[in-house]
N, C-alpha and C positions, 0 to 999 in steps of 0.2 A: 905763415898760413899754407895750408897743403892745398894746392891745387893739382887735380886731376882731370884726365882726359882718357877717352875712349882706347882703349889699345890697339895698337895698328893690327893685331892680331884678330879683332872681334869686327863680325859683321851682326847686326840688328834691325828687328824689324818689329813695329807694333800693331798686333792684332788683337781685336776684341777685348779690347782694355789691359791687355798684357804685353808684354816684352819679350821676344825671344830674342838670344844671345846666341849666336854661334862662335866658338872658339876655333879657328881655322888653324891654329897651330897642333891643338888638342884633338880636333876632331869632335868635341862635345856640342851639345845643344843644353840650354838653361834657360826656363821660363821662369820669367818674375811675377810674384803675386801683384795684387793691388799696392801694396805699401812699398815693395820693392820697383815697380814700376814709377810712382810718384818722387822717389829719391833719384832712380836713373834721369828722370826728365830734369829734375834741377841740377844734377850734375853734370848733364850734358852740354846746358845749359850757360849755367853760372861758374862751374868747376872749382871755387875755393868752399872746402867744405862749410867754413862758417858762415858765408852766403848762403849755402843750401839748408843748413837748418833754420838759419832765419825767413827763408820764402818757405820752407815747410812750415814754420809756427804759423806763418800768417796764412797762408791755404787752409790749415785746417783749425785756426780760430782758438791757438794755445791763448788760455786765460791769464797764467800766471808763471811765475819761475821755476814752478814743479814741471807743468805740464811741458815749457819748454827744455828742461833739463831731459824730460823722458824723451823728447824729439829727438837732442843730441845723443843722448846715448844710444839709440834706436840706428840712428843715422850712421855714427861711430862704428857698431856691430856691422852692419851692412857694407859700408866703403873698408873696412878692414878684411871682410869676408872676400868682396869683388878683387881686391889688392893681393891677395894671399893667392887666389886663382887666375892672376894675370889679366884679368877680364878689364881693370883700368889699372894706370900707370900716371905716377909723379908726374906730372907735364916739365918740370925742373931736370928729372933724371934722362925723361926722353931728349931734352936738347941738348944735354949734356953729351949724352950716347950717340949722337948724331943721327938718331933716326927721326925721319919727320912724320907729323902726323899725315893721314890720308884724306 
């Protein structure tokens, strides 16, 4: 299972139902939409991608396997994008690399 955490280089805040991310190493800001904000909250609180998908399916009232698969696919795309941008990191990789979360 993939367990994610916010990159030590990222500072984030919530305002008006959206989350703003600031990557201190790249000097770039990013604002998450409502869906991204929902995924971000679950990711920060739960870490494990499967747990995030389960919590989102419950939160949004997924009625069947098709809806759960859609939530899973959307979450996977979003998480991969965050990881590619260095906004989140795999928790095991950080621990092995010696860096510590702040």
